[in-house]
VOPAGU-2260 file (C-alpha; in pm, 1 decimal, decimal comma):
REM VOPAGU-2260
SITE   aa  ch    i         X         Y         Z
SITE  MET   A    0     905,7    2925,6    -569,0
SITE  SER   A    1     730,6    2963,2    -234,9
SITE  PRO   A    2     793,6    2675,9       6,1
SITE  ILE   A    3     509,4    2423,0      13,7
SITE  ILE   A    4     354,6    2271,8     325,7
SITE  THR   A    5      82,8    2007,4     295,0
SITE  LEU   A    6    -169,1    1908,9     561,5
SITE  THR   A    7    -328,8    1568,3     615,5
SITE  THR   A    8    -555,7    1544,6     921,2
SITE  ASP   A    9    -876,8    1405,3    1066,1
SITE  PHE   A   10    -990,6    1752,0    1179,0
SITE  GLY   A   11   -1280,8    1792,9     935,2
SITE  TYR   A   12   -1406,6    2133,6     824,6
SITE  ASP   A   13   -1676,5    2206,0    1083,1
SITE  ASP   A   14   -1446,0    2358,2    1342,5
SITE  ALA   A   15   -1159,8    2609,3    1360,0
SITE  TYR   A   16    -882,6    2347,5    1391,7
SITE  VAL   A   17    -759,0    2356,7    1032,0
SITE  ALA   A   18    -763,7    2735,9    1018,9
SITE  ALA   A   19    -573,3    2757,3    1348,2
SITE  VAL   A   20    -299,0    2528,1    1216,0
SITE  LYS   A   21    -268,7    2732,6     897,9
SITE  GLY   A   22    -257,8    3055,1    1097,3
SITE  ALA   A   23      23,3    2919,1    1314,8
SITE  ILE   A   24     222,9    2833,9    1001,4
SITE  LEU   A   25     161,9    3166,2     827,6
SITE  ASN   A   26     248,1    3362,4    1140,9
SITE  ILE   A   27     603,3    3225,8    1107,9
SITE  ASN   A   28     631,4    3201,2     730,3
SITE  PRO   A   29     376,1    3422,0     550,9
SITE  GLU   A   30     522,7    3314,1     216,5
SITE  ALA   A   31     438,6    2946,3     263,0
SITE  SER   A   32     196,3    2783,2      19,3
SITE  ILE   A   33     -29,9    2553,5     220,9
SITE  VAL   A   34    -194,9    2264,6      36,7
SITE  ASP   A   35    -470,8    2054,3     192,1
SITE  VAL   A   36    -426,0    1687,2     107,8
SITE  THR   A   37    -737,1    1608,1     310,8
SITE  HIS   A   38    -898,4    1679,8     645,4
SITE  SER   A   39   -1159,2    1405,7     598,6
SITE  ILE   A   40    -964,0    1114,4     744,0
SITE  GLY   A   41   -1187,1     908,5     973,0
SITE  PRO   A   42   -1144,2    1016,7    1335,4
SITE  GLN   A   43    -826,9     858,1    1477,1
SITE  ASP   A   44    -783,2     636,0    1169,2
SITE  ILE   A   45    -404,8     637,3    1150,2
SITE  LEU   A   46    -371,7     377,6     873,4
SITE  GLN   A   47    -618,9     556,6     646,8
SITE  ALA   A   48    -413,6     873,2     685,2
SITE  ALA   A   49     -94,7     677,1     618,5
SITE  PHE   A   50    -238,4     539,2     293,8
SITE  VAL   A   51    -375,6     871,6     167,3
SITE  LEU   A   52     -55,7    1058,8     249,8
SITE  ASN   A   53     152,1     799,9      65,1
SITE  ALA   A   54     -73,8     825,3    -239,2
SITE  ALA   A   55     -28,3    1203,2    -255,3
SITE  TYR   A   56     313,4    1313,7    -136,4
SITE  ARG   A   57     523,4    1176,4    -423,9
SITE  TYR   A   58     364,6    1421,6    -670,6
SITE  PHE   A   59     491,7    1731,7    -491,7
SITE  PRO   A   60     825,8    1904,6    -552,9
SITE  LYS   A   61    1122,1    1776,9    -355,5
SITE  GLN   A   62    1165,9    1930,2     -10,6
SITE  THR   A   63     793,3    1987,2      32,6
SITE  VAL   A   64     708,1    1967,7     402,9
SITE  HIS   A   65     422,2    1724,0     467,2
SITE  VAL   A   66     240,9    1760,2     799,5
SITE  ALA   A   67      35,2    1452,3     889,8
SITE  ILE   A   68    -172,5    1470,6    1206,8
SITE  VAL   A   69    -401,5    1192,0    1321,1
SITE  ASP   A   70    -305,2    1178,2    1683,4
SITE  PRO   A   71    -506,5     973,9    1934,7
SITE  GLY   A   72    -209,9     997,7    2173,1
SITE  VAL   A   73    -183,1    1377,5    2173,3
SITE  GLY   A   74     -58,2    1499,0    2510,6
SITE  SER   A   75      85,9    1158,8    2602,9
SITE  GLU   A   76     447,4    1044,1    2595,0
SITE  ARG   A   77     436,7     966,3    2223,1
SITE  ARG   A   78     701,6    1175,5    2052,7
SITE  GLY   A   79     676,5    1408,2    1758,2
SITE  ILE   A   80     921,4    1347,8    1475,4
SITE  ILE   A   81    1066,4    1493,3    1157,7
SITE  LEU   A   82    1153,8    1245,6     883,3
SITE  LYS   A   83    1359,0    1350,8     582,5
SITE  THR   A   84    1371,3    1126,5     277,0
SITE  PRO   A   85    1543,7    1188,4     -57,4
SITE  SER   A   86    1222,5    1347,3    -188,0
SITE  ALA   A   87    1029,7    1495,1     103,8
SITE  ILE   A   88    1017,6    1608,1     465,7
SITE  PHE   A   89     749,5    1479,5     702,7
SITE  VAL   A   90     632,8    1621,9    1034,9
SITE  ALA   A   91     410,9    1391,0    1237,0
SITE  PRO   A   92     346,4    1212,6    1563,4
SITE  ASP   A   93     546,4     891,1    1589,1
SITE  ASN   A   94     241,2     665,5    1589,1
SITE  GLY   A   95     257,1     479,1    1257,1
SITE  ILE   A   96     118,4     752,2    1033,9
SITE  LEU   A   97     430,3     726,9     815,2
SITE  SER   A   98     400,2     346,9     779,9
SITE  TYR   A   99     337,4     341,5     404,0
SITE  VAL   A  100     613,4     594,1     337,6
SITE  VAL   A  101     863,7     377,4     523,1
SITE  ASP   A  102     731,4      53,6     372,2
SITE  ASP   A  103     774,7     188,2      19,4
SITE  LEU   A  104    1131,1     294,5      89,1
SITE  PHE   A  105    1235,9      -9,3     292,6
SITE  PRO   A  106     991,6    -299,7     234,7
SITE  ASN   A  107    1223,5    -558,5     391,9
SITE  VAL   A  108    1344,2    -363,1     694,4
SITE  VAL   A  109    1397,9    -564,1    1014,5
SITE  ALA   A  110    1172,4    -452,7    1299,4
SITE  GLN   A  111    1146,2    -514,5    1672,0
SITE  SER   A  112     805,1    -536,6    1835,5
SITE  ILE   A  113     767,7    -303,6    2132,9
SITE  GLY   A  114     400,5    -283,7    2228,5
SITE  LYS   A  115      57,8    -157,3    2125,7
SITE  SER   A  116     -60,4     155,5    1949,4
SITE  PRO   A  117    -332,3     383,4    2089,3
SITE  MET   A  118    -582,1     206,3    1862,8
SITE  ASN   A  119    -482,4    -135,0    2004,3
SITE  GLN   A  120    -301,7    -237,5    1689,3
SITE  PRO   A  121      45,6    -386,6    1717,6
SITE  ILE   A  122     308,8    -120,4    1664,1
SITE  THR   A  123     668,4    -186,3    1567,0
SITE  GLU   A  124     988,6      11,8    1598,2
SITE  VAL   A  125    1183,4      26,6    1273,7
SITE  VAL   A  126    1553,5     101,9    1284,7
SITE  PHE   A  127    1692,6     247,6     962,4
SITE  LYS   A  128    2057,4     260,2     865,4
SITE  LYS   A  129    2069,0     476,9     554,7
SITE  GLY   A  130    1850,7     673,5     315,8
SITE  LEU   A  131    1656,0     852,4     588,5
SITE  GLU   A  132    1727,8    1128,6     836,3
SITE  ALA   A  133    1510,3    1182,8    1140,4
SITE  ALA   A  134    1487,3    1395,0    1452,7
SITE  ALA   A  135    1266,8    1395,6    1758,5
SITE  ILE   A  136    1085,3    1724,8    1813,4
SITE  THR   A  137    1210,2    1816,3    2160,3
SITE  ASP   A  138    1333,9    2176,6    2156,6
SITE  PRO   A  139    1056,3    2404,7    2288,8
SITE  ARG   A  140    1226,1    2716,3    2148,2
SITE  PHE   A  141    1039,0    2660,4    1822,5
SITE  TRP   A  142     698,0    2586,3    1974,8
SITE  ARG   A  143     402,6    2816,4    2019,9
SITE  HIS   A  144     350,0    2892,9    2388,5
SITE  PRO   A  145     159,6    2808,5    2592,4
SITE  VAL   A  146     133,7    2460,6    2443,0
SITE  SER   A  147    -209,8    2306,1    2464,5
SITE  PRO   A  148    -182,4    1936,6    2562,2
SITE  THR   A  149    -474,5    1864,7    2325,9
SITE  PHE   A  150    -359,8    2063,9    2020,2
SITE  HIS   A  151       0,9    1983,1    1935,9
SITE  ALA   A  152     -86,6    2026,7    1566,6
SITE  ARG   A  153    -121,6    2401,4    1619,6
SITE  ASP   A  154     136,1    2457,6    1892,2
SITE  ILE   A  155     418,6    2217,8    1799,1
SITE  PHE   A  156     385,7    2059,9    1455,3
SITE  ALA   A  157     273,5    2373,5    1268,7
SITE  PRO   A  158     558,9    2596,6    1397,9
SITE  VAL   A  159     811,6    2321,2    1328,5
SITE  ALA   A  160     681,5    2278,7     972,8
SITE  ALA   A  161     703,0    2653,7     920,0
SITE  GLY   A  162    1060,3    2657,4    1045,9
SITE  LEU   A  163    1155,4    2373,3     814,8
SITE  SER   A  164    1000,2    2562,1     522,5
SITE  LEU   A  165    1236,7    2850,2     604,4
SITE  GLY   A  166    1536,3    2621,0     566,3
SITE  ILE   A  167    1611,4    2545,0     932,0
SITE  SER   A  168    1785,4    2207,9     970,2
SITE  LEU   A  169    1574,0    1930,1    1117,1
SITE  TYR   A  170    1839,0    1875,0    1385,1
SITE  GLU   A  171    1775,9    2222,8    1522,8
SITE  PHE   A  172    1437,1    2100,4    1644,3
SITE  GLY   A  173    1569,3    1810,4    1850,3
SITE  GLU   A  174    1811,8    1523,1    1874,2
SITE  LYS   A  175    1887,1    1287,7    1587,1
SITE  ILE   A  176    1705,8     953,0    1598,0
SITE  ASN   A  177    1750,4     638,2    1391,0
SITE  SER   A  178    1411,6     474,0    1436,7
SITE  LEU   A  179    1040,1     537,6    1420,8
SITE  HIS   A  180     722,6     338,7    1471,3
SITE  VAL   A  181     507,0     171,4    1207,5
SITE  LEU   A  182     176,9     -12,5    1207,2
SITE  PRO   A  183     132,3    -343,8    1025,6
SITE  ILE   A  184      40,4    -312,6     658,9
SITE  ALA   A  185    -166,7    -600,3     525,0
SITE  LYS   A  186      -8,0    -759,5     219,0
SITE  PRO   A  187    -182,8    -996,8     -26,1
SITE  SER   A  188    -118,7   -1369,3      10,4
SITE  LEU   A  189    -189,5   -1695,3    -174,4
SITE  ASP   A  190    -448,1   -1950,8     -65,0
SITE  PRO   A  191    -383,1   -2329,0    -100,0
SITE  ASP   A  192    -521,7   -2317,5    -457,0
SITE  GLY   A  193    -281,4   -2043,5    -562,3
SITE  ASN   A  194    -543,6   -1768,3    -569,7
SITE  LEU   A  195    -441,5   -1420,5    -461,7
SITE  ILE   A  196    -614,7   -1306,1    -142,2
SITE  GLY   A  197    -627,0    -938,7     -59,3
SITE  LEU   A  198    -854,3    -701,4     124,6
SITE  VAL   A  199   -1026,5    -366,8      86,8
SITE  LEU   A  200    -781,3    -106,4     210,7
SITE  HIS   A  201    -964,6     220,6     150,8
SITE  VAL   A  202   -1297,1     354,4      23,0
SITE  ASP   A  203   -1256,7     678,2    -169,7
SITE  HIS   A  204   -1501,2     968,4    -209,3
SITE  PHE   A  205   -1667,0     799,3    -508,9
SITE  GLY   A  206   -1727,2     471,6    -326,3
SITE  ASN   A  207   -1450,4     289,9    -512,6
SITE  LEU   A  208   -1307,9      -1,2    -314,5
SITE  ILE   A  209    -928,7      27,0    -320,2
SITE  THR   A  210    -757,7    -299,5    -229,8
SITE  ASN   A  211    -407,2    -381,8    -112,8
SITE  ILE   A  212    -340,8    -571,3    -437,0
SITE  ARG   A  213     -92,4    -384,4    -653,3
SITE  SER   A  214     -83,1    -405,7   -1029,9
SITE  ASP   A  215     243,2    -599,1   -1014,2
SITE  ASN   A  216      75,2    -865,6    -797,8
SITE  LEU   A  217    -156,8    -949,4   -1087,2
SITE  GLY   A  218     -55,8   -1190,6   -1358,6
SITE  GLY   A  219    -257,3   -1000,7   -1618,5
SITE  LYS   A  220    -609,9    -876,7   -1684,8
SITE  ASP   A  221    -764,1   -1215,3   -1762,4
SITE  VAL   A  222    -869,5   -1295,8   -1406,2
SITE  VAL   A  223   -1187,3   -1343,7   -1204,6
SITE  ILE   A  224   -1230,2   -1129,5    -895,4
SITE  GLU   A  225   -1456,5   -1234,6    -610,4
SITE  VAL   A  226   -1580,5    -976,1    -362,6
SITE  ALA   A  227   -1892,9    -969,3    -143,8
SITE  GLY   A  228   -2026,8   -1284,5    -309,7
SITE  ARG   A  229   -1997,8   -1142,7    -661,2
SITE  ARG   A  230   -1765,9   -1243,6    -943,2
SITE  ILE   A  231   -1613,7    -981,3   -1172,5
SITE  GLN   A  232   -1471,8   -1102,7   -1501,3
SITE  GLY   A  233   -1147,1    -937,6   -1607,2
SITE  ILE   A  234    -988,9    -603,4   -1531,4
SITE  SER   A  235   -1114,1    -296,2   -1716,4
SITE  ASP   A  236    -895,7     -12,0   -1840,2
SITE  TYR   A  237   -1108,0     278,0   -1714,5
SITE  TYR   A  238   -1415,6     350,2   -1503,1
SITE  ALA   A  239   -1666,8     402,6   -1784,1
SITE  GLN   A  240   -1565,0     100,6   -1989,7
SITE  LYS   A  241   -1870,1    -108,2   -1902,6
SITE  GLU   A  242   -2184,8    -118,6   -1693,5
SITE  GLY   A  243   -2213,2    -263,7   -1345,3
SITE  VAL   A  244   -1939,4    -339,0   -1096,9
SITE  MET   A  245   -1597,8    -361,4   -1255,6
SITE  ALA   A  246   -1236,2    -400,0   -1151,9
SITE  VAL   A  247    -980,0    -136,2   -1248,2
SITE  VAL   A  248    -618,6     -66,7   -1158,2
SITE  GLY   A  249    -655,5     287,5   -1028,6
SITE  SER   A  250    -419,5     582,7   -1037,4
SITE  SER   A  251    -258,3     476,4    -709,0
SITE  GLY   A  252    -149,2     148,7    -868,9
SITE  TYR   A  253    -386,2     -68,3    -663,3
SITE  LEU   A  254    -671,9    -288,5    -781,7
SITE  GLU   A  255   -1009,5    -120,2    -728,8
SITE  MET   A  256   -1373,5    -217,9    -758,6
SITE  SER   A  257   -1587,5      53,7    -914,5
SITE  LEU   A  258   -1952,5     102,4   -1012,2
SITE  ARG   A  259   -2023,7     319,4   -1313,6
SITE  GLY   A  260   -2249,1     605,3   -1202,1
SITE  GLY   A  261   -2262,7     487,4    -841,4
SITE  SER   A  262   -2083,7     368,6    -531,3
SITE  ALA   A  263   -1938,2      17,6    -536,6
SITE  CYS   A  264   -1912,5      36,1    -158,1
SITE  ASP   A  265   -2287,0      97,0    -113,9
SITE  PHE   A  266   -2390,7    -141,6    -391,4
SITE  LEU   A  267   -2184,7    -432,4    -259,1
SITE  GLY   A  268   -2223,8    -351,7     108,9
SITE  THR   A  269   -1848,0    -386,4     144,1
SITE  MET   A  270   -1622,3    -216,1     396,2
SITE  VAL   A  271   -1255,2    -175,9     474,9
SITE  GLY   A  272   -1103,7    -510,9     572,3
SITE  ASP   A  273   -1334,7    -728,3     360,4
SITE  GLU   A  274   -1166,4   -1001,2     157,0
SITE  VAL   A  275   -1101,7    -985,6    -217,1
SITE  ARG   A  276    -999,9   -1296,7    -410,9
SITE  VAL   A  277    -827,5   -1293,5    -750,4
SITE  ILE   A  278    -856,2   -1618,1    -945,9
SITE  SER   A  279    -654,1   -1680,0   -1257,5
SITE  ALA   A  280    -873,7   -1754,8   -1558,6
SITE  ALA   A  281    -611,6   -1987,6   -1702,6
C-alpha cells in the first residue's frame, strides 16, 4: 500500500499554497497518497484545527503521516515537531495544534505553564514519560532550500512528511524531545444545581453545533437541553428523526444541535463558545 500523508490547514483553495505543499511532498515521494482532511480551517484558528484533526486521524491506517499546519508563528522561534503515537505520526508546529491528540492519550498529564500562544491564549508545556515519541525538526538537510520564512509548510513540514513516509526515522530530522505545547481544552462542568454546563466547540459545514459534551457525560437521553434561549426535549437518534432543532450525539461522539433541512447555527444565532446546559428530566 502506498504511504498516506494527510493535510489539515487554514490555507483555503483560492491560492496555490495547497498545491505547492503537495508538490513538495510528491517531489520527494511520488508514490505518496495525499489526503486532504480540510483546508477550510478558520484563519489562524489553532483549536479548530486541533479538533478537526482529532476527529479524523483515528480512521486512517497506522503509520499514516498527518501534517497539520495552522501557524500564526511561522518564521518565529516556535519549533516544528514530529510526534509519533502508537497509531499515527504527526508533523506540525509546536503551537497547540496537537492538543486534542495529546488530551485523548493522556487526559490527566501534569503540565507546567510557560507563557502565551500567538493567539493570546494560555499555552502549556506537557512533559510525557511513555507512549509517545517526539523530535524537534532541526536538521536542515531534509528541508527545501531556500526556506521561505513565511512558508514552512512547503519548505520544512512537507519535505519532512515525505521523508517520514519513506521510512526515515523521526530522530533523523532532529533531536529527541520529551515535551510539546498544548492549548487549554474546555471541559464540561456542573452548576450548583447539578446541571451539566458545556459550550459550542465547533460549527460544521451543515451548521450543526458540536459541543464539548461527550456521550459519556450524559446520563441518558431523557434530558432537557438549553441553548440560545431555547429548550430541546430529549436526545434524538439521527438528524431526520423530527422537525425543528434537535439534539443528537454525532459521529464524533459529542452532543450536537441540528436543524432538519437547515443550519442550527444560523437559526439559533449561536457561535463557538456559547453556553449549552443539559438538565436532567428526572
